[in-house]
C-alpha positions in Angstrom: 53.9 15.8 201.4 51.4 16.1 198.4 50.2 19.3 199.8 53.5 20.8 198.9 54.2 18.7 195.8 50.9 20.4 194.3 52.6 23.7 195.7 55.7 23.4 193.8 53.6 22.2 190.4 51.7 25.9 191.0 55.5 27.6 191.4 56.9 25.9 188.7 53.9 26.4 185.9 53.9 30.3 185.3 57.7 29.8 183.4 56.7 27.4 180.8 53.5 29.4 180.1 56.6 32.4 179.6 57.9 29.7 177.4 55.2 29.4 175.1 54.1 33.1 175.1 57.8 33.8 174.3 58.0 31.0 171.3 54.4 32.3 170.0 56.3 35.9 169.6 59.2 35.1 167.9 57.9 34.5 164.3 56.6 37.9 164.6 59.8 39.7 165.0 62.1 38.0 162.7 59.4 38.8 160.2 59.2 41.9 161.4 63.4 42.2 160.9 63.3 40.7 157.8 60.9 44.0 156.3 63.0 46.2 158.1 66.0 44.8 156.5 64.1 44.7 153.0 63.2 48.3 153.2 66.9 49.2 154.2 68.5 47.4 150.9 65.1 49.2 148.9 66.1 52.3 150.3 69.7 51.7 149.6 69.4 50.7 146.4 66.7 53.5 145.8 68.7 56.4 146.8 72.0 55.1 144.9 70.1 54.9 141.6 68.8 58.1 142.3 71.9 59.6 142.9 73.6 58.0 140.2 70.7 59.3 138.1 71.1 63.1 139.2 74.6 63.0 138.5 73.8 61.9 135.0 71.5 64.5 134.4 73.6 67.2 136.1 76.5 66.0 133.8 74.4 66.3 130.7 73.3 70.1 131.6 76.9 71.1 132.6 78.1 68.9 129.4 74.9 71.4 127.3 75.6 74.5 129.2 79.3 74.3 128.2 78.2 74.1 124.3 76.4 77.0 124.3 78.1 79.7 122.6 78.3 83.2 124.1 77.7 86.1 121.2 77.7 89.6 121.6 74.4 91.3 119.7 73.8 94.4 117.9 70.3 95.7 116.9 70.0 97.6 113.5 70.0 100.6 112.9 66.7 102.1 111.2 68.3 105.1 108.9 66.0 108.4 108.1 63.6 108.3 105.4 66.1 108.3 102.2 65.2 111.0 99.4 68.9 111.1 97.7 71.5 108.6 97.6 74.8 109.9 97.3 77.2 107.8 94.7 80.6 108.1 93.2 80.7 109.3 89.2 84.1 110.1 86.9 83.5 113.0 84.9 84.2 113.0 81.1 84.0 114.9 78.3 80.9 115.4 76.3 83.2 114.4 73.3 86.5 113.1 72.7 88.3 111.2 70.4 92.1 109.9 69.7 94.0 111.8 66.6 95.7 109.2 64.3 97.2 109.5 61.0 95.6 107.9 57.3 98.8 108.0 56.0 102.8 106.9 56.5 105.8 109.0 56.8 107.6 111.3 59.4 106.2 113.9 61.8 107.7 117.1 60.2 106.4 119.5 62.5 103.6 119.6 65.3 102.0 123.0 66.0 99.9 122.4 69.4 100.7 121.0 72.9 98.5 119.6 75.7 96.1 122.3 77.1 95.7 124.4 73.7 92.5 124.9 72.5 91.8 124.3 69.4 89.3 125.2 66.8 87.8 122.9 64.1 89.8 122.7 61.1 92.8 124.3 62.9 96.4 122.6 61.7 97.9 120.2 64.7 101.0 118.8 62.6 102.2 118.2 59.7 103.7 114.8 58.3 106.8 114.0 55.5 105.7 111.5 53.3 108.5 110.8 50.7 107.0 107.6 49.3 103.4 109.0 48.5 105.1 112.5 46.8 107.0 109.4 44.7 103.9 107.5 44.2 102.1 110.6 43.5 104.6 111.9 40.9 104.9 108.4 39.3 100.8 107.6 39.5 100.7 111.6 37.3 103.5 110.8 34.3 101.7 107.8 33.7 98.3 109.7 33.7 100.3 112.0 31.2 101.3 109.0 29.0 97.8 107.5 28.9 96.1 110.8 28.1 98.9 110.9 25.2 98.2 107.3 23.8 94.6 108.3 24.3 94.7 111.7 22.2 96.9 109.6 19.9 93.8 106.8 19.7 90.9 109.2 19.0 92.8 110.5 16.2 93.7 107.9 14.5 89.7 106.4 14.9 88.3 109.8 13.8 90.6 109.5 10.6 89.8 106.0 10.2 86.0 106.7 10.1 86.6 109.5 7.3 88.1 106.9 5.4 85.7 104.5 6.0 83.1 106.9 4.2 85.5 106.8 0.7 85.8 103.3 0.9 90.0 103.6 1.6 89.9 101.5 4.5 88.1 98.0 6.1 85.4 98.2 8.4 87.8 95.5 10.8 90.2 98.4 11.0 87.6 101.2 11.4 86.4 99.1 14.4 90.2 98.3 15.6 90.9 101.6 15.8 88.0 102.7 17.9 88.0 99.8 20.1 91.8 101.0 21.1 90.3 104.6 21.5 87.7 103.4 24.3 90.8 101.1 25.5 93.5 104.3 26.0 90.2 106.0 27.6 90.1 103.4 30.2 93.0 103.4 31.1 93.5 107.8 31.4 90.2 107.0 34.0 92.3 104.7 36.0 95.1 106.6 35.9 93.2 109.7 37.1 91.6 107.3 39.9 95.0 106.7 41.4 96.1 110.1 40.8 93.5 111.1 42.9 93.7 108.5 45.7 97.6 109.6 45.8 96.4 113.1 46.1 94.5 112.1 49.1 97.1 110.2 50.7 98.6 113.4 51.1 96.7 115.5 51.7 96.5 113.5 55.2 100.2 114.7 55.3 98.2 117.4 57.4 96.2 116.9 60.4 93.5 118.7 61.8 91.0 119.2 64.3 88.0 117.5 63.9 86.1 120.2 66.4 86.3 122.8 69.0 88.4 121.4 72.1 91.6 121.2 74.4 94.1 119.1 73.5 94.8 116.5 76.3 97.9 114.5 75.2 100.4 114.3 72.7 102.0 111.0 71.6 104.5 112.1 69.3 107.2 114.3 68.5 109.4 115.6 65.5 111.1 113.3 63.4 108.9 110.3 64.9 107.9 107.2 62.5 104.1 107.3 61.6 101.9 104.6 60.8 98.4 104.4 59.5 98.5 101.1 60.0 97.1 100.2 56.2 100.1 97.9 56.3 98.9 95.3 59.5 101.3 97.6 62.1 99.9 99.4 65.4 98.3 102.6 64.5 100.1 106.1 66.1 98.3 107.5 68.5 99.4 111.1 67.7 97.1 113.7 69.7 94.2 113.5 72.2 91.2 115.8 72.1 88.2 116.8 74.3 85.4 119.0 74.5 84.8 120.2 78.2 82.0 122.6 77.9 79.7 120.0 78.4 80.4 116.9 80.4 79.4 113.3 81.3 79.1 112.2 84.5 78.4 108.3 85.1 77.0 106.8 87.7 76.5 103.3 88.8 73.3 103.2 90.8 72.7 99.9 92.8 70.4 98.0 92.0 67.6 98.4 94.6 67.5 102.0 93.5 67.3 101.9 90.0 63.4 101.7 89.3 63.5 105.1 91.1 65.8 106.7 88.6 64.7 108.5 85.9 65.3 110.6 83.4 65.1 114.6 84.1 66.6 113.7 87.9 68.2 116.2 88.8 71.9 115.6 90.6 74.5 118.0 92.4 78.2 117.1 92.1 80.6 117.6 95.0 84.6 117.4 94.0 87.3 118.0 96.2 89.3 120.0 94.7 86.2 123.0 95.0 85.0 122.7 98.9 81.7 124.1 99.9 80.4 124.6 96.4 78.3 122.2 93.8 77.2 121.5 90.4 74.3 120.7 89.0 73.5 118.5 86.6 70.2 116.2 84.9 69.9 112.4 84.7 69.9 112.4 80.6 69.9 108.5 80.2 70.3 105.4 81.6 71.5 101.9 80.5 67.7 100.5 81.3 69.9 97.4 81.7 71.6 95.9 85.2 75.1 95.2 84.7 75.2 91.4 85.8 79.0 91.4 87.4 78.2 94.9 89.8 74.7 94.6 89.9 74.5 97.8 89.0 72.7 100.5 86.7 74.8 103.0 84.7 73.3 106.1 84.8 74.4 109.6 82.4 74.4 112.7 83.5 75.0 116.3 81.6 76.7 118.9 83.2 76.9 122.2 81.4 80.9 123.7 81.7 81.0 126.2 79.9 84.0 127.9 81.8 85.9 125.0 81.7 86.2 125.1 85.6 85.3 120.9 86.3 88.2 119.2 84.8 87.8 115.7 82.3 88.7 112.7 84.7 88.1 114.1 87.8 86.6 112.2 90.7 83.0 113.6 91.7 80.3 112.7 94.8 76.9 112.7 92.9 73.5 113.4 94.9 70.2 111.9 93.8 67.3 113.5 94.4 64.9 110.0 94.7 61.3 110.8 93.9 60.3 107.7 96.7 60.9 107.3 100.1 62.7 104.4 101.4 63.7 102.9 104.9 67.1 100.4 105.3 68.9 99.5 108.2 72.6 100.0 108.9 74.5 96.8 110.7 77.9 96.8 111.5 80.2 94.7 108.4 80.9 92.3 111.0 77.7 91.0 111.1 77.5 89.2 108.0 77.7 85.6 106.7 78.9 84.9 103.5 77.5 81.3 102.1 78.0 81.0 98.3 76.1 83.1 96.5 74.1 83.9 99.6 74.9 86.9 102.1 73.4 85.9 105.6 73.2 87.8 109.2 72.4 86.0 112.4 69.7 86.6 114.4 69.2 85.4 117.8 65.2 84.5 118.4 64.1 82.3 121.9 68.2 81.6 122.7 68.6 80.3 119.3 70.5 81.0 116.1 67.9 82.2 112.8 70.2 82.7 109.6 68.7 85.1 107.9 69.1 86.4 104.3 70.1 90.0 103.6 69.3 92.5 100.7 72.4 94.6 100.8 72.2 98.3 99.6 75.4 100.6 100.0 79.1 99.8 100.9 79.6 102.5 103.6 83.1 101.1 104.7 82.3 100.1 109.1 78.9 99.6 108.0 76.8 98.3 105.3 73.3 99.5 104.1 70.2 96.8 104.2 67.9 97.3 101.7 65.3 93.9 103.1 65.4 90.8 105.8 65.2 92.6 108.9 63.2 94.5 111.2 64.0 96.8 114.0 63.7 94.1 116.8 66.2 91.8 115.7 69.3 90.8 117.7 71.9 90.3 115.1 75.3 88.6 116.1 78.6 90.2 115.9 81.4 88.1 114.4 79.6 84.8 114.0 81.8 81.6 113.3 81.8 80.3 109.8 80.1 76.9 111.7 77.2 78.5 112.8 73.8 76.7 111.6 70.8 77.7 112.4 68.7 75.9 115.4 72.0 76.0 117.4 71.5 77.6 121.3 73.0 80.7 122.2 73.9 82.9 125.1 74.0 86.9 124.8 76.3 88.6 126.6 77.3 92.4 126.7 79.3 93.2 123.8 83.0 94.2 124.4 84.6 96.0 121.6 84.7 99.8 121.0 81.2 100.6 119.5 79.4 96.9 119.6 76.4 98.2 121.6 75.9 101.1 118.8 
């Protein structure tokens, strides 16, 4: 029996050892499970944060890409070496003058009309001046009366001087007679001056040509009232006369070319009414000052016109041959930005805008000449918005308008 009990104990003891071993391994499992749980939670947390950060970054990138403006660009065209420039000019007569009257009256007759060639001193018109004629007649009568009084005063003075030698009259009577003579003499001189003045006014009844030329305008007709302006009225412009044998052509040269324009430069004139022909002139003088309004230099070119081929008042294209060589660039006018008094263009550099100030030259219609401010490789934005500023990010896209890429 005792042996059997011991055997039973031996059989029963192993399960208790297993329980002890199981009890010793249970804390390790819980620790592993806890660690795994923490790792899983941390992983999920990190993944959630990373996902939100990535979404925020993607949203910021998308927003920035949306804010970037798509622009088309052109490169400035470098012109050939400029040895001459073509500018508009106004053809004017070398000498011209309006003809006014120096006396008031009515036009009695005119002898020349527009287009007539006249010589210096040729009679152009006659003015009827009845008031002046009457005043002259009255002045001559006053002069005759004054001359008669002077003659009488002279005789009286001489007679009193003879009587004084015989002591027949007093010295006072002699002095009175002498002073009367001098007074009448002054009156005669005044009347003579008045007569000469009226005779001069009467001579103004005839209008003569002041120089050889062509009548370009006649602004009056027979019977018209002529006002000389002496009484404060508006002077009557009778004729216009011009001398076309030599012409003056005035040209406004841009400020950038002003230093190159010197006296003696040769200029070629082209006129629409003479296709294929050129007329040569020479620069004779400049204003030596820049017009603050137009920023140009006025230049006078003289052109000989002995046969009268060129008409005064014509429009001409003047080609000036400059002694210096300048390099310029051409840009479409769609690239210009106007800011207060500065003329700017938007240049793309490294994906960002750089507003650049330029110096304009000639306006060629669809394009403008740029004297300074550009380089050959610049990428200039077409049709830039008014709100564009330096440093703004842009994206270059191909030009879509005809001629944009030229």
